[in-house]
C-alpha positions in Angstrom: 75.3 126.5 21.9 76.5 125.6 25.5 80.2 125.7 26.0 81.6 122.3 27.0 84.5 122.0 29.5 87.5 120.1 28.2 87.2 116.4 29.0 90.4 116.5 31.1 88.9 119.0 33.6 85.3 117.7 33.7 84.1 116.2 37.0 83.8 112.5 36.6 81.7 110.2 38.8 83.6 107.6 40.8 82.9 103.9 39.9 80.6 102.2 42.4 83.3 99.9 43.6 85.5 102.8 44.6 82.6 104.6 46.3 81.9 101.4 48.4 85.6 101.1 49.3 85.7 104.8 50.4 82.6 104.4 52.5 84.1 101.3 54.2 87.4 103.1 54.8 85.7 106.2 56.3 83.4 104.0 58.4 86.3 102.0 59.8 88.3 105.2 60.4 85.5 107.0 62.2 84.9 103.9 64.4 88.6 103.7 65.3 88.6 107.4 66.2 85.5 106.9 68.4 87.3 103.9 70.1 90.4 106.0 70.8 88.3 108.8 72.3 85.7 106.9 74.4 87.6 103.8 75.3 91.0 105.4 76.0 91.3 109.2 76.1 88.0 110.7 77.4 87.6 108.4 80.5 91.1 109.4 81.5 90.5 113.1 80.9 93.0 113.3 78.1 92.0 115.3 75.0 93.1 115.6 71.4 93.7 118.8 69.5 91.3 120.7 67.2 87.5 120.7 67.3 87.7 117.2 69.0 89.5 118.7 72.0 87.0 121.5 72.3 84.2 119.0 72.1 85.7 116.8 74.9 86.0 119.8 77.2 82.5 121.1 76.5 81.1 117.6 77.1 83.0 117.4 80.4 81.7 120.8 81.6 78.1 120.4 80.4 77.5 116.7 80.9 76.2 116.3 77.4 77.3 113.4 75.1 80.5 114.0 73.3 78.9 113.0 70.0 76.5 116.0 70.1 79.4 118.5 70.3 81.4 116.6 67.6 78.5 116.9 65.2 77.4 120.4 66.0 80.8 122.1 66.1 82.1 120.4 62.9 79.0 121.2 60.8 80.0 124.9 60.0 83.4 123.6 58.7 81.6 121.2 56.3 80.4 124.2 54.4 83.9 125.7 54.3 85.2 122.3 53.1 82.6 122.3 50.3 83.8 125.7 49.2 87.5 124.9 49.4 87.6 121.2 48.3 84.2 120.4 46.6 81.1 118.3 47.1 82.7 114.9 47.3 84.9 116.0 50.2 82.0 117.7 52.0 79.8 114.5 51.7 82.6 112.3 52.8 83.2 114.6 55.8 79.5 114.7 56.8 79.2 110.9 56.6 82.4 110.5 58.7 81.2 112.9 61.3 77.8 111.2 61.6 79.5 107.8 62.1 81.9 109.3 64.6 79.1 111.0 66.6 77.0 107.8 66.6 79.8 105.5 67.8 81.1 107.9 70.5 77.6 107.9 71.9 77.4 104.1 71.6 80.8 103.5 73.2 80.3 106.0 76.1 78.9 103.5 78.6 81.7 101.0 78.0 84.4 101.0 80.7 87.9 102.1 79.6 90.3 99.4 78.6 92.9 100.8 81.0 93.1 103.4 83.8 96.9 103.7 83.4 97.1 107.2 82.1 100.3 106.6 80.0 98.9 103.5 78.3 95.6 105.3 77.6 97.5 108.2 76.1 99.8 106.1 73.9 97.2 103.6 72.6 94.3 106.2 72.5 96.4 108.6 70.4 97.6 105.8 68.1 94.2 104.4 67.5 92.7 107.8 67.0 95.5 108.8 64.6 95.1 105.6 62.5 91.3 106.3 62.3 91.8 109.9 61.2 94.4 108.9 58.7 92.1 106.3 57.1 89.4 109.0 56.7 91.8 111.4 55.1 93.1 108.7 52.7 89.5 108.1 51.6 88.8 111.8 50.8 87.1 113.1 54.0 87.9 114.7 57.4 86.8 114.3 61.0 87.9 117.6 62.4 87.3 121.1 61.1 90.6 122.6 62.3 92.5 121.9 59.1 89.7 123.3 56.9 89.7 126.5 59.0 93.5 126.7 58.8 93.3 126.5 55.0 90.8 129.4 54.9 92.8 131.6 57.4 96.0 130.8 55.4 94.7 133.0 52.6 94.5 136.1 54.9 97.6 135.8 57.2 101.3 135.3 56.6 101.5 131.9 58.2 101.5 128.4 56.7 98.6 125.9 57.3 100.8 123.9 59.6 101.8 126.9 61.7 98.1 128.0 62.0 97.1 124.5 63.2 99.9 124.4 65.7 98.9 127.8 67.2 95.3 126.8 67.5 96.2 123.5 69.1 98.6 125.1 71.6 95.7 127.3 72.7 93.2 124.3 72.9 95.6 121.9 74.6 96.6 124.7 77.1 93.0 125.2 78.0 92.9 121.6 79.1 95.1 122.6 82.0 92.4 124.8 83.3 89.5 122.4 82.6 91.2 119.3 83.9 94.7 119.6 85.3 98.1 120.6 84.0 99.4 117.0 84.1 96.4 116.0 81.9 97.3 118.9 79.6 100.8 117.5 79.2 99.4 114.0 78.5 97.0 115.6 76.0 100.0 117.1 74.2 101.6 113.6 74.1 98.4 112.1 72.7 98.3 114.8 70.1 101.9 114.2 69.0 101.3 110.4 68.8 98.1 110.8 66.9 99.8 113.2 64.4 102.6 110.7 63.7 100.0 107.9 63.2 98.0 110.1 60.8 101.2 110.8 58.8 102.0 107.1 58.7 98.6 106.1 57.4 98.3 109.0 54.9 101.9 108.8 53.6 101.8 105.0 53.5 103.6 102.4 55.5 105.5 100.8 52.6 108.3 103.4 52.6 108.3 103.8 48.8 111.1 106.0 47.4 111.7 107.7 44.1 115.3 107.5 42.7 117.0 109.9 40.3 120.4 109.0 38.9 122.6 111.1 36.5 125.6 109.3 35.0 127.7 109.0 31.9 127.1 105.2 32.1 123.3 105.5 32.7 122.4 102.5 30.6 124.8 100.2 32.5 123.4 101.3 35.8 119.8 100.9 34.5 120.5 97.4 33.4 122.0 96.5 36.7 119.1 98.0 38.6 116.7 96.0 36.4 118.6 92.7 36.8 119.8 92.9 40.4 116.8 94.7 42.0 114.1 93.6 39.7 112.9 97.2 39.3 112.0 98.8 36.0 113.8 102.1 35.1 112.9 105.0 32.8 115.5 107.0 30.9 114.9 110.8 30.6 116.9 113.3 28.6 118.6 116.0 30.6 120.9 119.0 29.8 123.4 120.5 32.2 122.6 124.1 32.8 126.3 125.1 33.3 128.0 122.8 30.8 125.2 122.4 28.2 126.1 118.7 28.0 123.3 116.2 27.3 122.8 113.7 30.1 120.7 110.6 30.4 118.7 110.6 33.6 117.5 107.4 35.3 114.2 107.4 37.1 113.0 104.4 39.2 110.8 103.6 42.2 112.1 101.3 45.0 111.2 100.3 48.6 113.2 101.4 51.6 114.6 97.9 52.0 116.2 98.2 48.5 117.8 101.6 49.1 121.1 100.2 50.4 121.5 97.7 47.6 120.7 100.4 44.9 123.3 102.7 46.5 125.8 99.9 46.3 125.0 99.2 42.7 125.5 102.9 41.7 128.8 103.2 43.7 130.2 100.0 42.1 129.5 101.2 38.5 130.0 104.9 38.7 131.2 106.4 42.1 130.9 109.9 40.7 127.2 109.5 39.6 124.6 112.0 40.9 122.1 110.1 43.1 118.9 111.5 44.7 116.5 109.5 46.7 113.2 110.9 48.1 110.2 109.5 50.0 106.9 109.3 48.0 103.5 108.6 49.5 101.8 106.6 46.8 102.5 104.7 43.6 99.9 103.8 41.0 99.9 102.4 37.5 103.0 101.7 35.5 105.0 98.6 36.2 106.0 99.0 39.8 105.6 95.3 40.5 108.9 93.7 41.4 110.3 91.2 38.9 112.4 88.2 39.7 116.1 88.9 40.0 119.2 87.0 38.9 
């Protein structure tokens, strides 16, 4: 008799509607990245970090199309991605890289939108970052650097972020020899802008926050949050490690615009209450929808 995996850990197929939305998201993201590269950065000899930066420099030195290098250099990392994160990630990445390669080739003859190096750096980095962020949010990747960093992380005493930073310092520094040192500095600026844009898209732009409140009058605070903010709350049972006292813990999710009002509510009712607020990237399910207030 064949052993069956528990239902909770079995791989489940995504609904067709979600697959279509992912394909659309990856397509738009790859086109945006191609736009940032070929319409802004590459014509002004500004590069991005990672495999993309290496591809731009090789394209410049060889005269070959950028899309060729983006496709060839990223392919080995697709296999690593398959081993590290599974088939769905690998397929999403392959599709994204194909779309990126096609559109960089298609956009290549189009004149740049601007020859102002600073404008090209800022807007190119921003558009590129938004595109990469969209692809990551939809389960893929357009650059093999992060996949390689995850693999190396298992063998060296550095974090994934530190490994990526070291690789990109080397790649962006090389741009000084291939182009010029002022282009290398602009490339560093484009990389920072792109990174911030990626974080904004992946983490979400709504600024959703989780709230934890511990108070002796938890129910009064909970009712006030529900009535005056229109947000639902959940009561959890806690126990003080030092005192052993039972405490009621309030958990809720708010937006950044509501943070000040929530803080005011807590201070009005119980100035000594413990309050912790943290950023969260995504909220699904439950009853996060805001209710009317009174």
